C-alpha positions in Angstrom: 0.0 0.0 0.0 1.2 3.5 -0.8 0.3 6.3 1.6 0.5 9.9 0.7 0.9 12.0 3.8 -0.5 15.5 3.2 1.3 18.6 4.3 0.1 21.0 5.6 -2.1 19.1 8.0 -3.1 19.4 11.6 -2.7 22.4 13.9 -3.2 25.8 12.4 -1.8 29.0 13.9 -5.1 29.8 15.7 -5.2 26.3 17.3 -1.5 26.5 18.3 -2.1 29.9 19.9 -5.3 28.7 21.8 -3.5 25.6 23.2 -0.5 27.7 24.1 -2.8 30.1 26.0 -4.2 27.4 28.2 -0.7 25.9 28.8 0.6 29.3 29.8 -2.4 30.0 32.1 -1.8 26.6 33.8 1.9 27.5 34.2 1.2 30.9 35.6 -1.9 30.3 37.7 -2.1 26.6 38.3 -5.2 24.5 38.3 -8.1 24.8 38.2 -8.5 26.7 35.0 -11.9 27.3 33.5 -12.4 27.4 29.7 -15.7 28.5 28.1 -16.5 25.7 25.7 -13.9 23.3 24.4 -10.7 25.3 23.7 -10.5 23.5 20.3 -12.7 20.8 18.8 -10.5 17.8 19.4 -11.3 15.1 22.0 -7.7 14.2 22.7 -6.7 17.8 23.3 -9.7 18.3 25.6 -9.1 15.1 27.6 -5.4 16.0 28.1 -6.3 19.4 29.5 -9.0 17.9 31.8 -6.4 15.5 33.2 -4.2 18.6 34.0 -6.9 20.5 35.9 -8.9 22.3 33.2 -12.6 22.5 33.5 -14.6 23.2 30.4 -17.9 25.0 31.0 -20.9 25.9 28.9 -22.1 28.7 31.2 -20.2 31.6 32.7 -22.2 30.9 35.9 -20.1 27.8 36.4 -16.9 29.9 36.9 -16.4 31.0 40.5 -17.0 34.7 41.0 -13.7 36.6 40.8 -12.0 33.8 39.0 -10.4 33.4 35.6 -12.0 32.3 32.3 -10.4 31.5 29.0 -12.5 32.0 25.8 -12.1 29.2 23.2 -10.6 29.6 19.8 -14.1 29.9 18.3 -14.9 33.2 19.9 -17.8 34.4 22.1 -20.6 36.9 21.9 -20.7 40.3 23.7 -23.4 38.8 26.0 -20.9 36.2 27.3 -18.2 38.9 27.9 -20.8 41.0 29.8 -21.8 38.0 31.9 -18.1 37.4 32.8 -17.6 41.0 33.7 -20.7 40.9 35.8 -19.0 38.1 37.8 -15.8 40.1 37.9 -13.9 37.4 36.1 -10.4 37.8 34.6 -10.9 37.2 30.9 -8.3 35.5 28.8 -9.3 35.6 25.1 -7.9 32.7 23.0 -10.2 33.6 20.1 -8.5 33.0 16.7 -7.6 36.4 15.2 -9.3 35.3 11.9 -12.5 34.8 13.8 -12.1 38.2 15.5 -11.9 39.6 12.0 -15.3 38.2 11.1 -16.7 39.6 14.4 -15.4 43.0 13.5 -17.0 42.8 10.0 -20.4 42.0 11.5 -20.2 44.9 13.9 -19.2 47.3 11.1 -21.9 46.1 8.7 -24.6 46.3 11.5 -23.5 49.8 12.4 -23.8 50.9 8.8 -27.4 49.6 8.6 -26.9 46.3 6.7 -28.7 43.1 7.2 -26.0 40.5 7.4 -26.2 37.0 6.0 -24.0 34.6 7.9 -23.0 31.6 5.8 -22.3 28.8 8.2 -23.6 26.1 10.5 -26.2 27.3 13.0 -25.1 25.2 16.0 -21.3 25.7 15.7 -19.6 27.6 18.5 -18.1 30.0 16.0 -21.4 30.8 14.5 -23.1 31.4 17.9 -20.4 33.8 19.0 -20.4 35.7 15.7 -24.1 36.0 15.5 -24.1 37.4 19.0 -22.3 40.5 17.8 -25.5 41.7 16.1 -28.3 39.2 16.6 -31.1 41.5 15.4 -29.2 42.1 12.1 -28.2 38.6 11.1 -29.8 35.8 9.1 -28.1 32.4 9.0 -27.8 30.5 5.7 -26.4 27.0 5.7 -26.9 26.0 2.0 -27.5 27.2 -1.5 -31.1 26.1 -1.2 -31.6 28.3 1.9 -30.0 31.2 0.0 -32.5 30.7 -2.9 -35.3 30.9 -0.3 -34.4 34.4 0.9 -37.0 37.0 0.2 -35.3 40.4 0.7 -36.3 43.1 -1.8 -33.6 43.8 -4.4 -32.7 47.2 -3.0 -32.3 45.9 0.6 -28.9 46.7 2.2 -27.3 43.3 2.4 -23.9 42.0 3.3 -22.5 38.5 3.9 -19.7 37.0 6.0 -18.8 33.3 6.3 -17.7 30.9 9.0 -14.0 30.4 8.9 -14.1 26.6 8.8 -16.5 25.9 5.9 -15.9 23.8 2.8 -14.7 26.4 0.3 -16.8 24.7 -2.5 -20.0 24.6 -0.3 -19.5 28.2 0.7 -18.9 29.3 -2.9 -22.2 27.7 -4.0 -24.0 29.8 -1.4 -22.1 32.9 -2.3 -22.9 32.4 -6.0 -26.6 32.4 -5.2 -26.3 35.5 -3.0 -24.4 37.5 -5.7 -26.9 36.5 -8.4 -30.0 37.3 -6.3 -28.5 40.5 -4.8 -26.0 42.0 -7.2 -25.3 44.9 -4.8 -24.6 42.7 -1.8 -21.5 43.8 0.2 -18.8 41.3 1.3 -15.3 41.3 2.7 -12.5 42.1 0.4 -10.6 39.1 1.7 -12.2 35.6 2.0 -13.3 34.8 5.5 -12.5 31.1 5.2 -9.3 30.3 7.2 -6.1 29.9 5.2 -5.5 26.5 6.9 -8.9 25.2 6.1 -8.4 26.1 2.5 -4.9 24.6 2.3 -6.0 21.3 3.8 -9.0 21.1 1.5 -6.9 21.9 -1.6 -4.5 19.2 -0.6 -7.3 16.6 -0.5 -8.5 17.8 -3.9 -5.0 17.7 -5.4 -4.0 14.2 -4.2 -7.2 12.2 -3.7 -7.4 11.3 -7.4 -4.3 9.2 -6.9 -5.7 7.0 -4.0 -8.6 4.8 -3.2 -9.3 6.0 0.4 -8.8 9.3 2.3 -8.3 9.1 6.1 -8.8 12.2 8.1 -7.7 12.5 11.7 -10.1 14.8 13.6 -13.0 14.8 16.0 -16.6 14.5 15.0 -17.5 18.0 16.2 -14.6 19.6 14.2 -16.2 21.4 11.3 -13.0 21.8 9.3 -12.2 18.1 9.7 -15.6 17.1 8.5 -15.1 19.3 5.5 -12.0 17.3 4.5 -14.1 14.2 4.3 -16.6 16.1 2.2 -13.9 17.1 -0.2 -12.7 13.5 -0.5 -16.3 12.4 -1.4 -16.6 15.3 -3.9 -13.6 13.8 -5.6 -15.4 10.4 -5.8 -13.3 8.8 -3.1 -14.2 7.1 0.2 -13.4 9.3 3.1 -13.4 8.5 6.8 -13.0 10.7 9.9 -11.3 9.1 12.8 -10.2 10.4 16.2 -7.1 8.2 16.2 -5.6 5.1 14.8 -7.7 2.8 17.1 -10.8 3.8 15.1 -9.4 2.6 11.8 -11.5 -0.3 10.4 -9.2 -2.5 8.3 -12.2 -3.4 6.1 -12.2 0.2 4.8 -8.8 -0.5 3.2 -9.6 -3.9 1.6 -8.1 -3.8 -1.9 -6.9 -0.3 -1.5 -3.6 0.4 -3.3 -3.3 4.0 -2.2 -4.4 6.0 0.9 -4.2 9.7 1.5 -3.7 10.7 5.2 -4.4 14.2 6.5 -5.7 15.9 9.7 -8.0 18.7 10.6 -6.7 22.0 11.9 -7.3 21.0 15.6 -5.8 17.5 15.5 -2.4 16.9 17.1 0.3 15.5 14.8 1.2 12.6 17.2 -2.2 11.1 16.3 -1.3 11.2 12.6 2.1 9.5 13.3 0.3 6.7 15.3 -2.0 6.1 12.3 1.0 6.0 9.9 2.7 3.5 12.2 -0.4 1.3 12.2 -0.6 1.4 8.4 3.1 0.4 8.2 2.7 -2.5 10.6 -0.5 -3.9 9.3 -0.4 -3.0 5.6 3.3 -2.8 4.9 2.6 0.8 3.8 5.3 3.0 2.2 4.8 6.7 3.0 5.4 9.7 0.7 5.1 13.1 2.3 3.9 15.8 0.0 3.8 19.5 0.7 1.2 21.6 -1.2 2.1 25.0 0.4 4.4 26.1 3.3 2.5 27.6 6.2 4.6 30.1 8.3 1.8 32.0 10.1 2.0 32.5 13.9 -0.2 34.4 16.3 1.2 36.0 19.4 -0.2 35.3 22.8 -2.8 37.8 24.0 -1.8 40.5 26.5 -4.2 39.1 29.0 -1.9 36.0 29.3 1.3 37.9 29.3 0.1 40.1 32.1 -0.7 37.2 34.4 1.9 36.8 37.2 3.7 33.5 37.6 2.4 32.2 40.9 4.4 29.1 41.1 
């Protein structure tokens, strides 16, 4: 069996920064550390932090008054920030800067009197936080079919933004409908979809024609990981999303001469290496690493972390 190991894969700059934030808070403050929602959508990352004294909460009320709360990479709404301030919490913001950019766009469009169409998944943490910036001015659209069903008058002041972790092809189908129906619609100059999401999807599109199966390391609640499976299926290949090597079903690879291995932007690389080791041991796989594009983006730690004293 030949295995193509995709690069870039795994952690993006936003995920690296968010994980480093929690590590640094643990170092400076010590456990317990409270994080609003999962810091990133990966089961292994979350379980590792839990074992080290991190508590993930879905309500600000779960954080002791006067304590410290870390906001996840997906961002939070102003209502969450207000609730934290009402409990006099020290706020550490690990929101990805690319998500912050979308929040700022929503605020600006709402201020200028636009109705904003948010292209994304209703129940995703990122969507919930972004919509909270201007809930009375936003309509959520998940698909081209939903976009076709919009009934705004042609002269209505409209703008759109997108979730950062969408499938680029799915998003484009929605955007095409919006631009056709509403030729004057406003939109950001630069695409909202994260560079890492795009790079990983493009790698699957580039190399999946050479293989029979695409294996994606990532958790089920990871939007960008799910989109990699979608991209494989769009290419006519079987695609499987697995948290780690233990979830691999050998039956998926029956008769497969080639396999593409990649990972979502919140998946640790050691999980990829464990999968590669299993493929070598059980299928005598030879591995070729390919690089589509070099990623050299880094995000600095927020000031709220740097200002924390080291207590131990």
